[in-house]
C-alpha positions as YAML, in Angstrom:
chain: A
units: angstrom
residues:
- id: 1
  name: UNK
  ca: [30.77, -4.55, 33.06]
- id: 2
  name: UNK
  ca: [26.98, -4.62, 33.05]
- id: 3
  name: UNK
  ca: [25.14, -7.22, 35.07]
- id: 4
  name: UNK
  ca: [24.14, -10.52, 33.52]
- id: 5
  name: UNK
  ca: [20.49, -9.50, 33.63]
- id: 6
  name: UNK
  ca: [21.26, -6.23, 31.85]
- id: 7
  name: UNK
  ca: [23.29, -8.04, 29.20]
- id: 8
  name: UNK
  ca: [20.50, -10.65, 28.82]
- id: 9
  name: UNK
  ca: [17.93, -7.93, 28.24]
- id: 10
  name: UNK
  ca: [20.22, -6.07, 25.83]
- id: 11
  name: UNK
  ca: [20.76, -9.29, 23.84]
- id: 12
  name: UNK
  ca: [17.00, -9.81, 23.56]
- id: 13
  name: UNK
  ca: [16.57, -6.20, 22.43]
- id: 14
  name: UNK
  ca: [19.21, -6.83, 19.76]
- id: 15
  name: UNK
  ca: [17.28, -9.88, 18.58]
- id: 16
  name: UNK
  ca: [14.06, -7.87, 18.41]
- id: 17
  name: UNK
  ca: [15.77, -5.06, 16.51]
- id: 18
  name: UNK
  ca: [17.30, -7.57, 14.10]
- id: 19
  name: UNK
  ca: [13.92, -9.20, 13.47]
- id: 20
  name: UNK
  ca: [12.41, -5.79, 12.80]
- id: 21
  name: UNK
  ca: [15.18, -4.93, 10.33]
- id: 22
  name: UNK
  ca: [14.94, -8.30, 8.57]
- id: 23
  name: UNK
  ca: [11.17, -7.95, 8.34]
- id: 24
  name: UNK
  ca: [11.54, -4.54, 6.69]
- id: 25
  name: UNK
  ca: [14.16, -5.85, 4.28]
- id: 26
  name: UNK
  ca: [11.97, -8.83, 3.42]
- id: 27
  name: UNK
  ca: [9.18, -6.43, 2.50]
- id: 28
  name: UNK
  ca: [11.57, -4.41, 0.33]
- id: 29
  name: UNK
  ca: [12.66, -7.55, -1.52]
- id: 30
  name: UNK
  ca: [9.02, -8.61, -1.95]
- id: 31
  name: UNK
  ca: [8.20, -5.19, -3.46]
- id: 32
  name: UNK
  ca: [11.23, -5.41, -5.76]
- id: 33
  name: UNK
  ca: [10.05, -8.83, -6.98]
- id: 34
  name: UNK
  ca: [6.52, -7.53, -7.57]
- id: 35
  name: UNK
  ca: [7.86, -4.52, -9.46]
- id: 36
  name: UNK
  ca: [9.71, -6.86, -11.81]
- id: 37
  name: UNK
  ca: [6.57, -8.94, -12.29]
- id: 38
  name: UNK
  ca: [4.49, -5.92, -13.31]
- id: 39
  name: UNK
  ca: [7.14, -4.17, -15.37]
- id: 40
  name: UNK
  ca: [6.55, -3.53, -19.05]
- id: 41
  name: UNK
  ca: [9.13, -6.16, -20.01]
- id: 42
  name: UNK
  ca: [8.26, -8.55, -17.18]
- id: 43
  name: UNK
  ca: [8.75, -11.70, -19.25]
- id: 44
  name: UNK
  ca: [12.40, -10.85, -19.88]
- id: 45
  name: UNK
  ca: [13.03, -9.63, -16.32]
- id: 46
  name: UNK
  ca: [11.53, -12.76, -14.79]
- id: 47
  name: UNK
  ca: [14.02, -14.90, -16.73]
- id: 48
  name: UNK
  ca: [17.00, -13.13, -15.20]
- id: 49
  name: UNK
  ca: [19.15, -14.13, -12.26]
- id: 50
  name: UNK
  ca: [17.99, -11.20, -10.13]
- id: 51
  name: UNK
  ca: [14.37, -12.31, -10.31]
- id: 52
  name: UNK
  ca: [15.29, -15.91, -9.57]
- id: 53
  name: UNK
  ca: [17.23, -14.85, -6.48]
- id: 54
  name: UNK
  ca: [14.36, -12.62, -5.36]
- id: 55
  name: UNK
  ca: [11.91, -15.47, -5.83]
- id: 56
  name: UNK
  ca: [14.07, -17.85, -3.78]
- id: 57
  name: UNK
  ca: [14.49, -15.25, -1.07]
- id: 58
  name: UNK
  ca: [10.84, -14.22, -0.86]
- id: 59
  name: UNK
  ca: [9.16, -17.56, -1.56]
- id: 60
  name: UNK
  ca: [11.72, -20.28, -0.95]
- id: 61
  name: UNK
  ca: [13.26, -19.29, 2.36]
- id: 62
  name: UNK
  ca: [9.94, -18.71, 4.14]
- id: 63
  name: UNK
  ca: [11.50, -15.81, 6.02]
- id: 64
  name: UNK
  ca: [8.28, -14.66, 7.64]
- id: 65
  name: UNK
  ca: [7.71, -17.94, 9.48]
- id: 66
  name: UNK
  ca: [11.35, -18.00, 10.59]
- id: 67
  name: UNK
  ca: [11.08, -14.46, 11.94]
- id: 68
  name: UNK
  ca: [7.84, -15.40, 13.71]
- id: 69
  name: UNK
  ca: [9.61, -18.37, 15.33]
- id: 70
  name: UNK
  ca: [12.47, -16.11, 16.48]
- id: 71
  name: UNK
  ca: [10.02, -13.57, 17.91]
- id: 72
  name: UNK
  ca: [8.06, -16.22, 19.81]
- id: 73
  name: UNK
  ca: [11.22, -17.65, 21.31]
- id: 74
  name: UNK
  ca: [12.62, -14.22, 22.15]
- id: 75
  name: UNK
  ca: [9.38, -13.53, 24.02]
- id: 76
  name: UNK
  ca: [9.95, -16.70, 26.06]
- id: 77
  name: UNK
  ca: [13.51, -15.65, 26.82]
- id: 78
  name: UNK
  ca: [12.27, -12.22, 27.87]
- id: 79
  name: UNK
  ca: [10.00, -13.85, 30.44]
- id: 80
  name: UNK
  ca: [12.77, -16.03, 31.91]
- id: 81
  name: UNK
  ca: [13.09, -15.86, 35.69]
- id: 82
  name: UNK
  ca: [16.79, -15.10, 35.86]
- id: 83
  name: UNK
  ca: [18.77, -15.67, 39.04]
- id: 84
  name: UNK
  ca: [19.73, -12.44, 40.76]
- id: 85
  name: UNK
  ca: [22.30, -13.78, 43.16]
- id: 86
  name: UNK
  ca: [22.69, -14.62, 46.81]
- id: 87
  name: UNK
  ca: [19.68, -13.56, 48.86]
- id: 88
  name: UNK
  ca: [18.06, -11.65, 45.99]
- id: 89
  name: UNK
  ca: [16.19, -14.51, 44.34]
...
């Protein structure tokens, strides 16, 4: 089993990777929403359930600020002075 410090650092890396993936997905959803808005039949598309869900996801959930909060807190966790054990602190 890996040390606690190694597992701590791996967990933070997983958080950072997850934030990166979510950020990319958020951009994809934003582009999808914009494509619907500028489509030839935008009025009809914007009345549909897909557009409404995209709007809630992109605008309503405020994903970017949540991801920023996660990143800031992950940075704090990364800087934590973790105990190393007897005589190694």
